[in-house]
All heavy atoms as TSV, in Angstrom:
chain	resi	resn	atom	element	x	y	z
A	1	MET	N	N	0.835	-1.162	-0.014
A	1	MET	CA	C	0.008	-0.013	0.016
A	1	MET	C	C	0.897	1.170	0.003
A	1	MET	O	O	1.852	1.375	0.758
A	1	MET	CB	C	-0.890	-0.009	1.280
A	1	MET	CG	C	-1.716	1.193	1.344
A	1	MET	SD	S	-2.846	1.238	2.834
A	1	MET	CE	C	-4.091	0.176	2.314
A	2	ALA	N	N	0.523	2.096	-0.824
A	2	ALA	CA	C	1.374	3.438	-0.924
A	2	ALA	C	C	0.831	4.420	0.027
A	2	ALA	O	O	-0.309	4.467	0.467
A	2	ALA	CB	C	1.304	4.038	-2.229
A	3	MET	N	N	1.697	5.281	0.538
A	3	MET	CA	C	1.355	6.403	1.354
A	3	MET	C	C	2.285	7.554	1.103
A	3	MET	O	O	3.378	7.444	0.744
A	3	MET	CB	C	1.397	5.993	2.887
A	3	MET	CG	C	2.605	5.869	3.521
A	3	MET	SD	S	2.685	5.481	5.203
A	3	MET	CE	C	2.554	7.183	5.955
A	4	THR	N	N	1.813	8.747	1.530
A	4	THR	CA	C	2.674	9.881	1.397
A	4	THR	C	C	3.099	10.276	2.768
A	4	THR	O	O	2.362	10.298	3.730
A	4	THR	CB	C	1.802	11.040	0.795
A	4	THR	OG1	O	1.271	10.698	-0.514
A	4	THR	CG2	C	2.580	12.387	0.675
A	5	LEU	N	N	4.443	10.507	2.831
A	5	LEU	CA	C	5.008	10.932	4.160
A	5	LEU	C	C	5.420	12.480	3.989
A	5	LEU	O	O	6.194	12.805	3.280
A	5	LEU	CB	C	6.109	10.140	4.457
A	5	LEU	CG	C	6.990	10.319	5.819
A	5	LEU	CD1	C	6.025	10.142	6.974
A	5	LEU	CD2	C	8.156	9.501	5.853
A	6	ARG	N	N	4.720	13.298	4.811
A	6	ARG	CA	C	5.011	14.576	4.773
A	6	ARG	C	C	6.067	15.015	5.818
A	6	ARG	O	O	5.755	14.744	7.025
A	6	ARG	CB	C	3.752	15.464	5.114
A	6	ARG	CG	C	2.794	15.431	3.865
A	6	ARG	CD	C	1.503	16.100	4.191
A	6	ARG	NE	N	0.539	16.344	3.172
A	6	ARG	CZ	C	-0.016	15.332	2.464
A	6	ARG	NH1	N	0.294	14.085	2.651
A	6	ARG	NH2	N	-0.897	15.584	1.574
A	7	LEU	N	N	7.249	15.495	5.401
A	7	LEU	CA	C	8.283	15.899	6.251
A	7	LEU	C	C	8.631	17.378	6.152
A	7	LEU	O	O	8.335	17.867	5.086
A	7	LEU	CB	C	9.506	15.059	5.949
A	7	LEU	CG	C	9.470	13.627	5.976
A	7	LEU	CD1	C	10.688	12.936	5.450
A	7	LEU	CD2	C	9.193	13.052	7.411
A	8	THR	N	N	9.088	17.900	7.183
A	8	THR	CA	C	9.625	19.246	7.097
A	8	THR	C	C	10.921	19.150	6.257
A	8	THR	O	O	11.545	18.146	6.037
A	8	THR	CB	C	9.975	19.887	8.563
A	8	THR	OG1	O	11.072	19.030	8.995
A	8	THR	CG2	C	8.799	19.838	9.437
A	9	GLU	N	N	11.398	20.398	5.829
A	9	GLU	CA	C	12.590	20.361	5.041
A	9	GLU	C	C	13.805	19.752	5.887
A	9	GLU	O	O	14.706	19.090	5.349
A	9	GLU	CB	C	12.974	21.771	4.593
A	9	GLU	CG	C	12.125	22.262	3.496
A	9	GLU	CD	C	12.478	23.668	3.013
A	9	GLU	OE1	O	13.606	24.045	3.070
A	9	GLU	OE2	O	11.531	24.339	2.496
A	10	GLU	N	N	13.754	20.193	7.149
A	10	GLU	CA	C	14.888	19.612	8.026
A	10	GLU	C	C	14.750	18.122	8.187
A	10	GLU	O	O	15.846	17.375	8.124
A	10	GLU	CB	C	14.785	20.225	9.370
A	10	GLU	CG	C	15.869	19.903	10.305
A	10	GLU	CD	C	15.721	20.627	11.741
A	10	GLU	OE1	O	14.861	21.567	11.862
A	10	GLU	OE2	O	16.540	20.278	12.556
A	11	GLU	N	N	13.619	17.641	8.418
A	11	GLU	CA	C	13.457	16.211	8.572
A	11	GLU	C	C	13.789	15.451	7.209
A	11	GLU	O	O	14.475	14.380	7.241
A	11	GLU	CB	C	11.971	15.870	8.903
A	11	GLU	CG	C	11.653	16.242	10.206
A	11	GLU	CD	C	10.100	16.196	10.494
A	11	GLU	OE1	O	9.286	16.308	9.560
A	11	GLU	OE2	O	9.770	16.044	11.686
A	12	ASP	N	N	13.472	16.060	6.127
A	12	ASP	CA	C	13.826	15.471	4.917
A	12	ASP	C	C	15.309	15.459	4.627
A	12	ASP	O	O	15.913	14.430	4.147
A	12	ASP	CB	C	13.179	16.176	3.708
A	12	ASP	CG	C	13.475	15.494	2.236
A	12	ASP	OD1	O	13.096	14.240	2.189
A	12	ASP	OD2	O	13.955	16.136	1.364
A	13	GLN	N	N	16.067	16.502	5.082
A	13	GLN	CA	C	17.446	16.574	4.967
A	13	GLN	C	C	18.012	15.503	5.830
A	13	GLN	O	O	19.101	14.818	5.341
A	13	GLN	CB	C	17.912	18.023	5.293
A	13	GLN	CG	C	19.332	18.191	5.240
A	13	GLN	CD	C	19.999	18.059	3.871
A	13	GLN	OE1	O	19.282	18.401	2.864
A	13	GLN	NE2	N	21.138	17.379	3.728
A	14	ARG	N	N	17.615	15.344	6.987
A	14	ARG	CA	C	18.077	14.277	7.997
A	14	ARG	C	C	18.018	12.974	7.395
A	14	ARG	O	O	18.961	12.213	7.341
A	14	ARG	CB	C	17.455	14.400	9.328
A	14	ARG	CG	C	17.814	15.652	10.061
A	14	ARG	CD	C	17.102	15.653	11.407
A	14	ARG	NE	N	17.378	16.895	12.145
A	14	ARG	CZ	C	16.771	17.203	13.235
A	14	ARG	NH1	N	15.769	16.510	13.635
A	14	ARG	NH2	N	17.064	18.375	13.828
A	15	LEU	N	N	16.787	12.692	6.775
A	15	LEU	CA	C	16.516	11.462	6.202
A	15	LEU	C	C	17.445	11.090	4.894
A	15	LEU	O	O	17.944	10.107	4.861
A	15	LEU	CB	C	15.098	11.298	5.717
A	15	LEU	CG	C	14.589	10.014	5.080
A	15	LEU	CD1	C	14.837	8.782	5.943
A	15	LEU	CD2	C	13.067	10.167	4.704
A	16	ALA	N	N	17.589	12.140	4.096
A	16	ALA	CA	C	18.562	12.100	3.040
A	16	ALA	C	C	19.995	11.872	3.509
A	16	ALA	O	O	20.610	10.946	2.867
A	16	ALA	CB	C	18.514	13.319	2.145
A	17	GLU	N	N	20.287	12.498	4.549
A	17	GLU	CA	C	21.754	12.207	5.124
A	17	GLU	C	C	21.871	10.792	5.593
A	17	GLU	O	O	22.935	10.172	5.373
A	17	GLU	CB	C	21.984	13.222	6.223
A	17	GLU	CG	C	22.233	14.640	5.705
A	17	GLU	CD	C	22.471	15.752	6.813
A	17	GLU	OE1	O	22.685	15.279	7.909
A	17	GLU	OE2	O	22.386	16.894	6.492
A	18	LEU	N	N	20.952	10.296	6.296
A	18	LEU	CA	C	20.880	9.048	6.873
A	18	LEU	C	C	21.052	7.895	5.643
A	18	LEU	O	O	21.804	7.021	5.722
A	18	LEU	CB	C	19.722	8.643	7.688
A	18	LEU	CG	C	19.632	9.084	9.091
A	18	LEU	CD1	C	18.352	8.862	9.689
A	18	LEU	CD2	C	20.728	8.434	9.865
A	19	ALA	N	N	20.147	8.167	4.671
A	19	ALA	CA	C	20.178	7.222	3.542
A	19	ALA	C	C	21.497	7.276	2.858
A	19	ALA	O	O	21.964	6.141	2.539
A	19	ALA	CB	C	19.009	7.683	2.484
A	20	ALA	N	N	22.020	8.485	2.601
A	20	ALA	CA	C	23.359	8.562	1.932
A	20	ALA	C	C	24.458	7.851	2.700
A	20	ALA	O	O	25.323	7.031	2.121
A	20	ALA	CB	C	23.733	9.931	1.700
A	21	ALA	N	N	24.492	8.064	4.072
A	21	ALA	CA	C	25.515	7.527	4.866
A	21	ALA	C	C	25.317	5.912	4.955
A	21	ALA	O	O	26.406	5.296	5.001
A	21	ALA	CB	C	25.270	8.043	6.292
A	22	GLU	N	N	24.190	5.352	4.776
A	22	GLU	CA	C	23.838	3.924	4.836
A	22	GLU	C	C	23.882	3.276	3.544
A	22	GLU	O	O	23.787	2.140	3.395
A	22	GLU	CB	C	22.649	3.759	5.600
A	22	GLU	CG	C	22.662	4.178	7.084
A	22	GLU	CD	C	21.374	3.899	7.773
A	22	GLU	OE1	O	20.456	3.308	7.296
A	22	GLU	OE2	O	21.317	4.306	9.009
A	23	GLY	N	N	23.959	4.175	2.490
A	23	GLY	CA	C	23.912	3.558	1.130
A	23	GLY	C	C	22.604	2.916	0.739
A	23	GLY	O	O	22.573	1.941	0.144
A	24	ARG	N	N	21.517	3.480	1.352
A	24	ARG	CA	C	20.187	3.117	1.051
A	24	ARG	C	C	19.237	4.113	0.581
A	24	ARG	O	O	19.529	5.261	0.678
A	24	ARG	CB	C	19.602	2.373	2.344
A	24	ARG	CG	C	20.492	1.299	2.897
A	24	ARG	CD	C	19.845	0.539	4.004
A	24	ARG	NE	N	19.521	1.299	5.151
A	24	ARG	CZ	C	18.651	0.951	6.152
A	24	ARG	NH1	N	18.239	-0.346	6.172
A	24	ARG	NH2	N	18.391	1.735	7.223
A	25	SER	N	N	17.997	3.689	0.107
A	25	SER	CA	C	17.118	4.794	-0.243
A	25	SER	C	C	16.388	5.322	1.021
A	25	SER	O	O	16.447	4.661	2.144
A	25	SER	CB	C	16.074	4.139	-1.181
A	25	SER	OG	O	15.263	3.249	-0.473
A	26	LYS	N	N	15.865	6.455	0.816
A	26	LYS	CA	C	15.042	7.072	1.944
A	26	LYS	C	C	13.913	6.142	2.402
A	26	LYS	O	O	13.588	6.019	3.603
A	26	LYS	CB	C	14.631	8.515	1.600
A	26	LYS	CG	C	15.673	9.481	1.441
A	26	LYS	CD	C	15.181	10.917	1.409
A	26	LYS	CE	C	14.370	11.267	0.140
A	26	LYS	NZ	N	14.101	12.686	0.033
A	27	GLN	N	N	13.333	5.429	1.409
A	27	GLN	CA	C	12.266	4.433	1.723
A	27	GLN	C	C	12.792	3.339	2.573
A	27	GLN	O	O	12.001	3.009	3.576
A	27	GLN	CB	C	11.713	4.028	0.403
A	27	GLN	CG	C	10.539	2.912	0.746
A	27	GLN	CD	C	9.929	2.478	-0.621
A	27	GLN	OE1	O	10.024	3.071	-1.651
A	27	GLN	NE2	N	9.294	1.256	-0.553
A	28	GLU	N	N	13.823	2.912	2.157
A	28	GLU	CA	C	14.498	1.732	3.019
A	28	GLU	C	C	14.835	2.185	4.441
A	28	GLU	O	O	14.460	1.404	5.394
A	28	GLU	CB	C	15.706	1.189	2.439
A	28	GLU	CG	C	15.495	0.364	1.052
A	28	GLU	CD	C	16.736	0.068	0.317
A	28	GLU	OE1	O	17.697	0.905	0.247
A	28	GLU	OE2	O	16.883	-1.033	-0.082
A	29	VAL	N	N	15.233	3.398	4.609
A	29	VAL	CA	C	15.592	3.924	5.955
A	29	VAL	C	C	14.326	4.020	6.788
A	29	VAL	O	O	14.282	3.602	7.959
A	29	VAL	CB	C	16.344	5.210	5.818
A	29	VAL	CG1	C	16.437	5.950	7.305
A	29	VAL	CG2	C	17.741	5.096	5.195
A	30	VAL	N	N	13.190	4.522	6.186
A	30	VAL	CA	C	12.027	4.693	6.880
A	30	VAL	C	C	11.400	3.334	7.273
A	30	VAL	O	O	10.903	3.111	8.324
A	30	VAL	CB	C	10.892	5.578	6.089
A	30	VAL	CG1	C	9.553	5.475	6.747
A	30	VAL	CG2	C	11.502	6.966	5.939
A	31	ARG	N	N	11.423	2.394	6.273
A	31	ARG	CA	C	10.847	1.076	6.496
A	31	ARG	C	C	11.738	0.398	7.666
A	31	ARG	O	O	11.147	-0.358	8.538
A	31	ARG	CB	C	10.896	0.258	5.248
A	31	ARG	CG	C	9.824	0.864	4.301
A	31	ARG	CD	C	9.863	0.078	3.064
A	31	ARG	NE	N	9.282	-1.322	3.329
A	31	ARG	CZ	C	9.222	-2.198	2.345
A	31	ARG	NH1	N	9.551	-1.933	1.011
A	31	ARG	NH2	N	8.818	-3.347	2.583
A	32	SER	N	N	12.970	0.548	7.659
A	32	SER	CA	C	13.811	-0.078	8.695
A	32	SER	C	C	13.494	0.595	10.018
A	32	SER	O	O	13.530	-0.163	11.091
A	32	SER	CB	C	15.234	0.139	8.374
A	32	SER	OG	O	16.129	-0.372	9.424
A	33	ALA	N	N	13.374	1.946	10.128
A	33	ALA	CA	C	13.063	2.593	11.351
A	33	ALA	C	C	11.678	2.151	11.833
A	33	ALA	O	O	11.543	1.872	13.102
A	33	ALA	CB	C	13.016	4.043	11.140
A	34	LEU	N	N	10.722	1.822	11.044
A	34	LEU	CA	C	9.387	1.399	11.406
A	34	LEU	C	C	9.612	-0.055	12.034
A	34	LEU	O	O	9.057	-0.364	13.074
A	34	LEU	CB	C	8.444	1.292	10.279
A	34	LEU	CG	C	7.100	0.635	10.596
A	34	LEU	CD1	C	6.378	1.312	11.580
A	34	LEU	CD2	C	6.387	0.668	9.204
A	35	ALA	N	N	10.356	-0.941	11.345
A	35	ALA	CA	C	10.534	-2.279	11.825
A	35	ALA	C	C	11.249	-2.291	13.211
A	35	ALA	O	O	10.869	-3.023	14.030
A	35	ALA	CB	C	11.388	-3.131	10.819
A	36	ASP	N	N	12.138	-1.356	13.348
A	36	ASP	CA	C	12.934	-1.337	14.584
A	36	ASP	C	C	12.063	-0.895	15.825
A	36	ASP	O	O	12.081	-1.400	16.858
A	36	ASP	CB	C	14.125	-0.299	14.511
A	36	ASP	CG	C	15.260	-0.976	13.639
A	36	ASP	OD1	O	15.262	-2.118	13.310
A	36	ASP	OD2	O	16.228	-0.152	13.294
A	37	ARG	N	N	11.289	0.103	15.455
A	37	ARG	CA	C	10.341	0.679	16.566
A	37	ARG	C	C	9.345	-0.330	16.905
A	37	ARG	O	O	8.999	-0.469	18.071
A	37	ARG	CB	C	9.648	1.958	15.959
A	37	ARG	CG	C	8.749	2.560	17.049
A	37	ARG	CD	C	9.449	2.999	18.336
A	37	ARG	NE	N	8.540	3.402	19.240
A	37	ARG	CZ	C	8.193	2.768	20.394
A	37	ARG	NH1	N	8.759	1.594	20.605
A	37	ARG	NH2	N	7.377	3.212	21.231
A	38	TRP	N	N	8.731	-1.116	15.895
A	38	TRP	CA	C	7.795	-2.021	16.162
A	38	TRP	C	C	8.413	-3.245	16.950
A	38	TRP	O	O	7.770	-3.673	18.027
A	38	TRP	CB	C	7.289	-2.681	14.792
A	38	TRP	CG	C	6.188	-3.701	15.051
A	38	TRP	CD1	C	4.854	-3.418	15.235
A	38	TRP	CD2	C	6.386	-5.090	15.164
A	38	TRP	NE1	N	4.229	-4.611	15.424
A	38	TRP	CE2	C	5.102	-5.660	15.414
A	38	TRP	CE3	C	7.456	-5.975	15.158
A	38	TRP	CZ2	C	4.862	-7.089	15.607
A	38	TRP	CZ3	C	7.295	-7.297	15.346
A	38	TRP	CH2	C	6.012	-7.823	15.498
A	39	ALA	N	N	9.628	-3.554	16.744
A	39	ALA	CA	C	10.264	-4.691	17.471
A	39	ALA	C	C	10.528	-4.182	18.978
A	39	ALA	O	O	10.266	-4.972	19.876
A	39	ALA	CB	C	11.632	-5.037	16.898
A	40	ARG	N	N	10.925	-2.981	19.053
A	40	ARG	CA	C	11.077	-2.366	20.455
A	40	ARG	C	C	9.855	-2.314	21.275
A	40	ARG	O	O	9.806	-2.707	22.450
A	40	ARG	CB	C	11.636	-0.963	20.358
A	40	ARG	CG	C	13.113	-0.799	20.921
A	40	ARG	CD	C	13.557	0.581	20.942
A	40	ARG	NE	N	12.930	1.658	20.349
A	40	ARG	CZ	C	13.222	2.182	19.131
A	40	ARG	NH1	N	14.209	1.647	18.412
A	40	ARG	NH2	N	12.509	3.097	18.683
A	41	GLN	N	N	8.714	-1.981	20.567
A	41	GLN	CA	C	7.397	-1.879	21.307
A	41	GLN	C	C	7.014	-3.297	21.704
A	41	GLN	O	O	6.417	-3.435	22.781
A	41	GLN	CB	C	6.471	-1.284	20.288
A	41	GLN	CG	C	5.026	-1.043	20.938
A	41	GLN	CD	C	4.140	-2.133	20.839
A	41	GLN	OE1	O	4.209	-3.091	20.035
A	41	GLN	NE2	N	3.112	-2.195	21.814
A	42	GLN	N	N	7.197	-4.314	20.811
A	42	GLN	CA	C	6.942	-5.657	21.218
A	42	GLN	C	C	7.653	-6.154	22.417
A	42	GLN	O	O	7.121	-6.742	23.418
A	42	GLN	CB	C	7.174	-6.580	20.033
A	42	GLN	CG	C	6.157	-6.373	18.769
A	42	GLN	CD	C	4.743	-6.626	19.132
A	42	GLN	OE1	O	4.424	-7.655	19.698
A	42	GLN	NE2	N	3.940	-5.574	19.062
A	43	LYS	N	N	8.974	-5.862	22.494
A	43	LYS	CA	C	9.742	-6.257	23.656
A	43	LYS	C	C	9.277	-5.591	24.881
A	43	LYS	O	O	9.264	-6.119	25.952
A	43	LYS	CB	C	11.293	-5.931	23.320
A	43	LYS	CG	C	11.829	-6.857	22.287
A	43	LYS	CD	C	13.364	-6.462	22.082
A	43	LYS	CE	C	13.922	-7.371	20.998
A	43	LYS	NZ	N	15.304	-7.006	20.692
A	44	GLU	N	N	8.971	-4.322	24.808
A	44	GLU	CA	C	8.415	-3.537	25.979
A	44	GLU	C	C	7.142	-4.116	26.388
A	44	GLU	O	O	6.836	-4.277	27.626
A	44	GLU	CB	C	8.217	-2.014	25.573
A	44	GLU	CG	C	9.513	-1.253	25.364
A	44	GLU	CD	C	9.375	0.144	24.792
A	44	GLU	OE1	O	8.120	0.517	24.592
A	44	GLU	OE2	O	10.232	0.772	24.533
A	45	GLN	N	N	6.259	-4.455	25.496
A	45	GLN	CA	C	4.931	-5.073	25.812
A	45	GLN	C	C	5.268	-6.394	26.557
A	45	GLN	O	O	4.524	-6.692	27.552
A	45	GLN	CB	C	4.109	-5.248	24.567
A	45	GLN	CG	C	2.803	-5.844	24.919
A	45	GLN	CD	C	1.874	-5.964	23.650
A	45	GLN	OE1	O	2.191	-5.378	22.580
A	45	GLN	NE2	N	0.811	-6.636	23.762
A	46	GLN	N	N	6.167	-7.267	25.985
A	46	GLN	CA	C	6.419	-8.542	26.729
A	46	GLN	C	C	7.081	-8.300	28.069
A	46	GLN	O	O	6.540	-9.031	28.972
A	46	GLN	CB	C	7.373	-9.340	25.896
A	46	GLN	CG	C	6.852	-9.844	24.637
A	46	GLN	CD	C	7.942	-10.448	23.642
A	46	GLN	OE1	O	9.057	-10.314	23.900
A	46	GLN	NE2	N	7.503	-11.180	22.567
A	47	LEU	N	N	7.947	-7.391	28.268
A	47	LEU	CA	C	8.522	-7.061	29.579
A	47	LEU	C	C	7.340	-6.624	30.555
A	47	LEU	O	O	7.341	-7.089	31.620
A	47	LEU	CB	C	9.545	-6.009	29.468
A	47	LEU	CG	C	10.192	-5.555	30.807
A	47	LEU	CD1	C	10.750	-6.713	31.473
A	47	LEU	CD2	C	11.154	-4.492	30.502
A	48	ASP	N	N	6.426	-5.687	30.119
A	48	ASP	CA	C	5.305	-5.355	30.926
A	48	ASP	C	C	4.544	-6.403	31.290
A	48	ASP	O	O	4.083	-6.537	32.582
A	48	ASP	CB	C	4.469	-4.308	30.161
A	48	ASP	CG	C	5.155	-2.884	30.025
A	48	ASP	OD1	O	6.156	-2.649	30.798
A	48	ASP	OD2	O	4.629	-2.126	29.205
A	49	GLU	N	N	4.245	-7.500	30.412
A	49	GLU	CA	C	3.375	-8.552	30.845
A	49	GLU	C	C	4.151	-9.486	31.858
A	49	GLU	O	O	3.495	-9.904	32.732
A	49	GLU	CB	C	3.096	-9.331	29.487
A	49	GLU	CG	C	2.214	-8.612	28.509
A	49	GLU	CD	C	1.952	-9.350	27.321
A	49	GLU	OE1	O	2.642	-10.343	26.970
A	49	GLU	OE2	O	1.299	-8.764	26.330
A	50	VAL	N	N	5.393	-9.658	31.717
A	50	VAL	CA	C	6.111	-10.504	32.575
A	50	VAL	C	C	6.167	-9.789	34.133
A	50	VAL	O	O	5.983	-10.358	34.998
A	50	VAL	CB	C	7.643	-10.700	32.117
A	50	VAL	CG1	C	8.448	-11.310	33.296
A	50	VAL	CG2	C	7.663	-11.516	31.018
A	51	VAL	N	N	6.450	-8.477	34.024
A	51	VAL	CA	C	6.378	-7.708	35.286
A	51	VAL	C	C	5.131	-7.771	35.998
A	51	VAL	O	O	4.996	-8.027	37.167
A	51	VAL	CB	C	6.916	-6.269	35.061
A	51	VAL	CG1	C	6.584	-5.364	36.242
A	51	VAL	CG2	C	8.311	-6.248	34.699
A	52	GLN	N	N	3.963	-7.559	35.294
A	52	GLN	CA	C	2.667	-7.666	35.860
A	52	GLN	C	C	2.308	-9.057	36.417
A	52	GLN	O	O	1.750	-9.169	37.304
A	52	GLN	CB	C	1.577	-7.220	34.795
A	52	GLN	CG	C	1.632	-5.821	34.311
A	52	GLN	CD	C	1.553	-4.989	35.525
A	52	GLN	OE1	O	0.646	-5.071	36.399
A	52	GLN	NE2	N	2.359	-3.936	35.586
A	53	ARG	N	N	2.909	-10.190	35.798
A	53	ARG	CA	C	2.642	-11.485	36.248
A	53	ARG	C	C	3.625	-11.829	37.463
A	53	ARG	O	O	3.185	-12.406	38.361
A	53	ARG	CB	C	2.993	-12.540	35.156
A	53	ARG	CG	C	2.551	-13.805	35.452
A	53	ARG	CD	C	2.681	-14.791	34.230
A	53	ARG	NE	N	4.104	-15.013	33.944
A	53	ARG	CZ	C	4.698	-14.704	32.766
A	53	ARG	NH1	N	3.999	-14.098	31.795
A	53	ARG	NH2	N	5.938	-14.940	32.540
A	54	VAL	N	N	4.848	-11.257	37.409
A	54	VAL	CA	C	5.709	-11.640	38.446
A	54	VAL	C	C	5.778	-10.797	39.610
A	54	VAL	O	O	6.039	-11.299	40.855
A	54	VAL	CB	C	7.190	-11.768	37.831
A	54	VAL	CG1	C	8.300	-11.964	38.852
A	54	VAL	CG2	C	7.325	-12.891	36.774
A	55	LEU	N	N	5.548	-9.473	39.442
A	55	LEU	CA	C	5.664	-8.598	40.611
A	55	LEU	C	C	4.794	-8.988	41.796
A	55	LEU	O	O	5.271	-8.835	42.941
A	55	LEU	CB	C	5.271	-7.121	39.995
A	55	LEU	CG	C	5.613	-6.079	41.029
A	55	LEU	CD1	C	7.074	-5.968	41.480
A	55	LEU	CD2	C	5.209	-4.705	40.415
A	56	PRO	N	N	3.581	-9.310	41.585
A	56	PRO	CA	C	2.828	-9.633	42.805
A	56	PRO	C	C	3.429	-10.765	43.658
A	56	PRO	O	O	3.311	-10.765	44.961
A	56	PRO	CB	C	1.406	-10.047	42.241
A	56	PRO	CG	C	1.290	-9.344	40.912
A	56	PRO	CD	C	2.675	-9.396	40.427
A	57	ARG	N	N	4.042	-11.741	42.983
A	57	ARG	CA	C	4.668	-12.912	43.614
A	57	ARG	C	C	5.721	-12.407	44.659
A	57	ARG	O	O	5.924	-12.845	45.711
A	57	ARG	CB	C	5.168	-13.903	42.715
A	57	ARG	CG	C	5.795	-14.935	43.335
A	57	ARG	CD	C	6.521	-15.941	42.380
A	57	ARG	NE	N	5.616	-16.670	41.617
A	57	ARG	CZ	C	5.918	-17.506	40.720
A	57	ARG	NH1	N	7.180	-17.719	40.308
A	57	ARG	NH2	N	5.054	-18.187	39.905
A	58	TYR	N	N	6.475	-11.379	44.237
A	58	TYR	CA	C	7.675	-10.908	44.908
A	58	TYR	C	C	7.494	-9.661	45.627
A	58	TYR	O	O	8.413	-8.957	46.105
A	58	TYR	CB	C	8.912	-10.902	43.974
A	58	TYR	CG	C	9.246	-12.239	43.599
A	58	TYR	CD1	C	8.843	-12.577	42.192
A	58	TYR	CD2	C	9.906	-13.234	44.327
A	58	TYR	CE1	C	9.264	-13.832	41.638
A	58	TYR	CE2	C	10.200	-14.477	43.689
A	58	TYR	CZ	C	9.821	-14.768	42.510
A	58	TYR	OH	O	10.107	-16.092	41.976
A	59	ARG	N	N	6.297	-9.133	45.660
A	59	ARG	CA	C	6.077	-7.803	46.346
A	59	ARG	C	C	6.563	-7.589	47.698
A	59	ARG	O	O	7.274	-6.730	48.073
A	59	ARG	CB	C	4.505	-7.483	46.171
A	59	ARG	CG	C	4.060	-6.288	47.049
A	59	ARG	CD	C	4.315	-4.984	46.319
A	59	ARG	NE	N	3.646	-4.811	45.122
A	59	ARG	CZ	C	4.092	-3.904	44.095
A	59	ARG	NH1	N	5.108	-3.178	44.386
A	59	ARG	NH2	N	3.513	-3.883	42.988
A	60	GLY	N	N	6.254	-8.699	48.602
A	60	GLY	CA	C	6.656	-8.697	49.885
A	60	GLY	C	C	8.174	-8.748	49.990
A	60	GLY	O	O	8.849	-7.843	50.800
A	61	LEU	N	N	8.967	-9.431	49.279
A	61	LEU	CA	C	10.310	-9.464	49.280
A	61	LEU	C	C	10.900	-8.131	48.853
A	61	LEU	O	O	11.781	-7.562	49.573
A	61	LEU	CB	C	10.847	-10.578	48.405
A	61	LEU	CG	C	12.377	-10.631	48.148
A	61	LEU	CD1	C	13.111	-10.929	49.505
A	61	LEU	CD2	C	12.656	-11.763	47.140
A	62	LEU	N	N	10.337	-7.624	47.852
A	62	LEU	CA	C	10.853	-6.275	47.348
A	62	LEU	C	C	10.585	-5.185	48.367
A	62	LEU	O	O	11.439	-4.223	48.541
A	62	LEU	CB	C	10.084	-5.848	45.988
A	62	LEU	CG	C	10.578	-6.790	44.847
A	62	LEU	CD1	C	9.700	-6.445	43.514
A	62	LEU	CD2	C	12.024	-6.519	44.413
A	63	ASP	N	N	9.486	-5.217	48.982
A	63	ASP	CA	C	9.188	-4.230	50.110
A	63	ASP	C	C	10.177	-4.387	51.281
A	63	ASP	O	O	10.810	-3.394	51.714
A	63	ASP	CB	C	7.800	-4.498	50.711
A	63	ASP	CG	C	6.778	-3.947	49.618
A	63	ASP	OD1	O	7.075	-3.144	48.619
A	63	ASP	OD2	O	5.518	-4.333	49.802
A	64	ARG	N	N	10.525	-5.618	51.613
A	64	ARG	CA	C	11.426	-5.831	52.718
A	64	ARG	C	C	12.839	-5.381	52.278
A	64	ARG	O	O	13.617	-4.792	53.129
A	64	ARG	CB	C	11.526	-7.322	53.129
A	64	ARG	CG	C	10.223	-7.771	53.850
A	64	ARG	CD	C	10.358	-9.108	54.492
A	64	ARG	NE	N	10.753	-10.175	53.658
A	64	ARG	CZ	C	9.831	-10.846	52.859
A	64	ARG	NH1	N	8.659	-10.679	53.042
A	64	ARG	NH2	N	10.182	-11.955	52.151
A	65	LEU	N	N	13.222	-5.690	51.039
A	65	LEU	CA	C	14.569	-5.196	50.655
A	65	LEU	C	C	14.610	-3.684	50.502
A	65	LEU	O	O	15.690	-3.078	50.757
A	65	LEU	CB	C	14.908	-5.806	49.188
A	65	LEU	CG	C	15.167	-7.255	49.124
A	65	LEU	CD1	C	15.233	-7.809	47.837
A	65	LEU	CD2	C	16.522	-7.586	49.894
A	66	GLY	N	N	13.576	-3.140	50.069
A	66	GLY	CA	C	13.492	-1.673	49.931
A	66	GLY	C	C	13.590	-0.983	51.290
A	66	GLY	O	O	14.141	0.238	51.429
A	67	SER	N	N	13.198	-1.496	52.358
A	67	SER	CA	C	13.215	-0.847	53.742
A	67	SER	C	C	14.416	-1.284	54.520
A	67	SER	O	O	14.676	-0.877	55.616
A	67	SER	CB	C	11.917	-1.178	54.478
A	67	SER	OG	O	11.838	-2.672	54.733
A	68	ALA	N	N	15.261	-2.217	53.979
A	68	ALA	CA	C	16.567	-2.722	54.648
A	68	ALA	C	C	17.662	-1.672	54.522
A	68	ALA	O	O	17.694	-0.743	53.764
A	68	ALA	CB	C	16.985	-3.932	54.013
């Protein structure tokens, strides 16, 4: 699916510089940034789920350690 990405002149310049430095197209840089951000978000979500599941089990221990 096609889309139009509206950037300021400064943002477009930064994107062009990144693309040139990496030897890739601006489109490839944007797609890579999207994939990286999505992967980070997924890891953050997984960590949040683990913390929500584990934290109640160790709440008393953490409270005791915090007051020591």
